[in-house]
C-alpha positions, 0 to 999 in steps of 0.5 A, spaced: 531 539 414 530 535 420 537 537 423 534 544 423 528 544 427 526 550 431 525 545 438 522 547 444 522 545 451 523 537 452 518 532 454 520 527 459 517 520 460 520 518 466 514 512 468 513 512 460 513 503 460 510 500 467 516 497 470 517 500 475 514 497 482 516 496 490 518 489 490 512 485 494 515 479 498 512 472 499 506 475 504 505 482 499 505 477 493 498 473 497 495 479 499 496 481 491 493 475 489 487 476 494 485 481 493 486 483 486 482 476 485 476 478 488 476 484 484 473 490 488 479 492 493 474 493 499 471 486 498 478 484 497 481 485 504 476 483 507 476 476 504 484 477 506 482 478 513 476 472 513 483 469 511 487 470 516 483 469 521 483 462 519 490 461 519 490 464 527 482 461 528 485 454 531 489 458 535 485 461 538 481 456 539 484 453 543 487 458 547 480 460 549 479 451 551 485 451 555 483 458 558 477 453 559 480 448 563 485 454 567 478 458 569 475 450 572 482 450 575 482 456 579 475 456 581 477 450 585 483 453 588 478 459 590 477 458 598 485 457 598 487 463 594 481 467 599 485 464 605 492 467 602 490 474 599 486 474 608 493 471 610 498 476 606 494 482 604 499 486 606 506 482 602 505 482 596 511 478 595 509 472 599 502 472 598 504 471 589 510 465 591 505 462 595 499 462 589 504 459 585 506 453 590 499 453 589 498 453 582 503 448 580 501 443 586 492 444 583 496 444 576 495 450 573 499 454 569 499 462 568 503 461 561 498 455 558 495 459 553 499 464 551 503 460 547 497 459 542 496 467 542 503 469 543 503 464 536 497 468 532 500 475 534 506 473 530 502 470 524 498 476 524 504 481 525 508 478 519 500 478 515 500 486 516 507 487 515 506 484 508 499 486 508 502 495 509 508 493 503 503 491 498 498 497 500 505 502 498 505 497 492 497 498 489 497 506 490 504 507 487 502 502 481 495 508 481 499 513 479 505 509 474 499 507 471 495 514 471 503 517 468 501 510 462 495 514 461 498 520 460 505 518 456 500 514 452 496 520 450 502 525 449 506 520 444 501 520 440 503 527 437 511 522 437 515 519 433 516 512 433 521 508 430 526 503 430 531 502 435 538 503 432 544 501 435 551 502 432 554 496 430 559 493 435 564 487 435 560 481 440 553 485 440 548 483 437 541 488 436 535 488 433 538 494 428 543 497 427 545 503 423 547 501 415 555 502 414 552 507 407 549 511 412 552 517 413 552 524 418 546 530 417 543 526 412 535 523 413 534 516 412 527 516 410 522 510 414 515 510 410 512 503 413 514 507 421 513 515 418 519 517 422 526 521 418 531 518 421 538 523 424 544 521 425 547 527 427 553 528 434 550 533 441 556 536 445 556 532 451 558 535 458 563 530 461 563 529 469 571 532 469 568 538 466 570 536 459 565 536 453 565 531 447 562 530 441 556 524 441 552 520 437 545 521 437 539 519 432 535 523 431 528 521 430 522 526 427 515 524 424 513 524 418 506 526 419 507 534 420 501 534 426 506 530 429 510 536 434 514 531 438 520 527 435 526 525 439 533 522 440 537 518 444 545 516 444 548 510 441 555 510 445 550 507 451 548 502 452 540 503 453 536 507 450 534 513 453 530 517 449 529 525 450 522 528 446 523 535 444 517 540 441 517 541 433 515 549 435 514 551 428 509 544 427 506 546 434 504 552 432 503 553 425 498 546 425 494 545 432 489 551 432 487 550 440 496 550 440 495 557 437 491 559 441 493 557 447 501 559 447 498 566 444 493 566 450 499 564 454 504 569 450 498 576 452 497 573 459 506 575 459 505 580 457 500 584 461 503 581 467 511 585 465 506 591 463 505 591 470 511 591 473 514 596 468 519 588 466 521 589 458 517 584 454 522 584 447 524 578 442 528 575 447 521 574 453 516 573 447 521 566 445 522 565 452 514 566 454 512 561 446 517 556 449 514 555 457 507 555 453 508 549 449 511 546 455 504 547 458 500 545 452 503 538 452 503 537 458 495 539 457 494 533 454 497 528 457 494 531 464 487 531 460 487 525 458 489 523 466 483 526 469 479 521 464 482 516 466 482 517 473 474 520 474 471 512 471 470 510 479 473 503 476 480 506 475 479 509 482 481 505 489 476 507 492 471 505 495 464 506 499 465 513 501 473 512 501 476 516 496 482 512 497 483 507 501 491 507 500 490 513 504 486 514 512 479 515 512 479 523 514 477 529 511 482 533 512 486 527 507 485 527 498 484 522 494 490 525 490 497 527 496 501 533 494 508 532 492 509 533 500 505 528 502 506 522 496 514 524 497 515 522 504 510 516 503 516 513 498 521 517 498 526 512 502 523 507 498 527 502 492 523 502 486 525 496 482 525 497 474 525 489 470 530 489 464 527 490 458 529 491 451 531 497 451 533 499 459 538 494 463 534 490 470 536 497 476 533 499 483 533 505 485 529 511 490 523 512 486 525 520 487 531 519 482 526 517 476 519 521 479 520 528 481 517 535 483 515 538 477 513 531 474 508 529 479 506 536 478 504 535 471 502 528 472 496 532 478 494 538 474 488 538 472 485 533 478 485 539 481 477 537 485 482 530 487 486 535 490 481 539 494 475 532 496 475 529 502 478 524 502 473 520 508 469 522 514 472 519 520 466 513 518 472 507 519 475 509 524 470 510 529 468 504 527 475 500 528 475 503 535 468 502 537 469 494 535 476 493 539 472 497 544 466 492 544 471 486 542 475 488 549 470 489 553 467 481 551 474 479 552 474 482 558 469 478 561 470 473 558 476 473 563 475 475 569 473 470 574 480 468 572 483 474 573 480 476 580 485 471 584 491 473 580 494 477 583 492 480 591 489 487 591 486 485 584 491 488 580 490 483 574 483 485 573 485 493 573 490 491 568 485 488 564 479 495 565 487 499 561 486 494 556 480 496 555 482 503 554 491 501 551 488 498 546 482 503 542 487 507 543 493 505 539 488 502 534 486 510 533 493 512 532 494 506 527 488 508 523 489 515 523 496 515 521 496 509 517 491 508 510 483 506 510 483 499 508 488 497 515 481 499 518 478 495 513 482 490 515 482 492 523 474 493 522 473 486 520 478 483 524 474 486 531 467 484 528 471 477 526 474 476 535 468 479 537 463 472 533 469 468 535 469 471 541 461 469 542 460 463 539 466 460 542 464 462 549 457 458 547 459 452 545 465 451 549 461 454 555 455 449 554 462 444 553 465 444 560 458 444 563 456 437 562 463 436 563 461 440 570 455 436 572 456 429 569 464 431 574 457 431 579 454 428 578 459 422 580 461 425 585 455 426 590 453 419 587 459 414 588 456 407 589 460 403 594 463 396 592 458 393 597 452 395 592 455 394 586 455 387 588 448 388 591 446 391 584 449 385 580 446 381 585 438 384 582 441 384 575 444 376 575 437 374 578 432 379 574 435 374 568 
């Protein structure tokens, strides 16, 4: 009986196991530990940003102290620099040469404060790369979790038997086909609720030739379950191919019957309107398509129920999906074209399981457009909903401008005399424009998660700059006052002897 099943379209479980992932380097793993450890994505990103800032803080403070020292030296050189500026106002080359000679003589180094800044920048760039990798990893995980919900819901209507193998010399399997099993004979397994049947299926080889390949067919005993599967007994791993038992689906499931009948009538109406034939073949095709649609709907409905719960979505505040930009023209669930552009060229890893060998392949080799469309078919509202409202982008750009402005004001005196024509200060003003533009491009191109990172990073930089300017300023002000006091109240040698004599007389 089971070898004569009225089977229709197969159901593809390409992401059945939660084994697919994007590989993470140690920085990606570091980001994952922090963000997933916090539990709330947005807060995890904030903690990650604070942690990075804590790592670069010593270099940042050293740089600010060094710049303050250099500013004091620059202040002492100011009269000489002003003379050079007037003397070589029309000769930039000579001015720069004389300026460098004066720098060397006074102990001023233009690059003394650069090394800590370069170290901080390298740390942030490397960490940002790890953060981006984790963003892709986490976003793909969301789709894999959705696939798990999809497949689990459908597999409730399927067989689930033991994974038998053909006896093979030198190989040890948990279950091997008993010697007494014969071809096309049903063997019942009441414990697992399935019927096994050894059968052969014609397989097309690379050269175009066909051969009969041994397969095991596994059918559920429960008549209310309408999915069965087969897999090859001649391959190294088990790849199950699921099929729909149309008689069971149509005969035992009232919802399926109503759905299929409605689909057939819709197909008939469309054929009549187009003056196209609609005979037995067309009816059979319509039933086959409707059966697959109904099965897909079971899985897609489960995905919708799971995704509708906010704790399952990667949302934060007003942003629906932090792995996509905070813009209104983007959506929490992307169309296939956007998904493919993000993940299509990336390699995914599949961990070794009892049934499958470990391998690495392009995601599009295991997850194509039809499967993706099936997965998100019930999430129509999320494919149209705005993902955000540009708030994080505006915040990140605004705070970046403020951070640059404060930094520029802090370095105003240093930049004033570095060039004969004041181009040092002009360069700072240019940076005030260029850096926010770069940040804006990143904010529109990359995820809202990165916008959160940029916003927090700029906010922390502003706080550090203000505090360091206040604290370092007070420290250096006291040093300057002490130096001035020593300069103008310097005691002569004969005065020191006289003071010593007075103190001795008092004693």
